[in-house]
N, C-alpha and C positions, 0 to 999 in steps of 0.2 A: 299426310306423309307419303313419301315416294318409295317405290320398290327400287332396289339396287340392281341395275341391269347387268353390268359386267360380271359380277360375282355369281350371277344366276345362270350363266351359260355353262354349267357343268354337264357333262354327258351322262349323268347318273341313270335317268330312266331309260334312255336309249340303250346304253351299254348294259344296264341291268336286265332289261327285257331281252336283249340279244343273247346274253349269257344264259338266261333261262331257256330260251329257244334252242340254243346250241346244245345245252345239257339234255333236254327232253326230246325235241324234234329231230336233232341231228345225232342223237344217241352218244353224246360225248361224256355223259355221266353226271352224277349228282353233285360232284364238286363244282362243275360249271354252273349248274342250276343254283346251288347254294351261294356261290359267289354273286350270282345275279340277284338273289333275294337280299343279300347284304347291301349291294349297290342300290337297290330300290329302297331299302330301309333308310340308308344314308341320305338319299334324295328327300325323303320325308323329313328327316332331321334338319337338313339345310333350309327347308321352307320355314321352319320355326325361327330361324335366325333373321328373317326379314323384318324390316322396321315398319310394317303395316299390320294393323290388328285385324284386318279382314281376310280370313282364310280363303274365301271364295275368289277374291281379287288376286291374291297371290297364286292360287292354283290356276286360275285362268291365264295369268301372265306366263306362268311356267308352261302352260299348254302350247303357246306359240313357239316357245323354244323346243318343246318336245317334238312337235311336228317337223320343224325344220331340222332339228338335230337328228331325228330318226332317219330322215332322208340322207343327210350327210353321213351318218354312221353306216348306213347301208352301202353307200358309195365306197367308203373307206374299207369296211370289214368284209363285204361280200361282192364288191365290184358291180353293184347295182347302178344302173344308168337311168336317172329319172327322165320322164318325158316332160313336155312343156306343161301339162296339166299338174304334174307333181310340183313343178317349180312355181307355177301360178298359185296353186293351193297353199304351198308353204309361205309364199309372199303375203297372201291374204291373212294367214294366221299371224305372221309377224307384224303386219299392219294392225291387226286387231289387238295384239299384245301391246304395241306402242300406244294405242288409244287408251287402253286400260292403265298403263304405267304412267303416262304423261298428261292425261286429261286434267285440266285445272279443276281442283276441288276445294271446297271450303273445309276448314279444319273441323 
């Protein structure tokens, strides 16, 4: 079975973690942190909708999206400018995710 890539590119973990960070670290309050907890929980629910029975494979594939999405979210939300090592690292993670998702496997 294959993982579904396009639907998996939701910003849940990046946004969720950022909201928790804002709520606690930036002192914006527990509403922000609570919204982050909800977003992170929904991220876990979305993983159960995937058509692969191997949790580890799904989580590893999501990890590639998480790394690249976190850098992108930091750019959008905080004005973060990644350096070349950030970009290379994210590309390596996405390449690893592609191997995990699209490697030929027997049923």
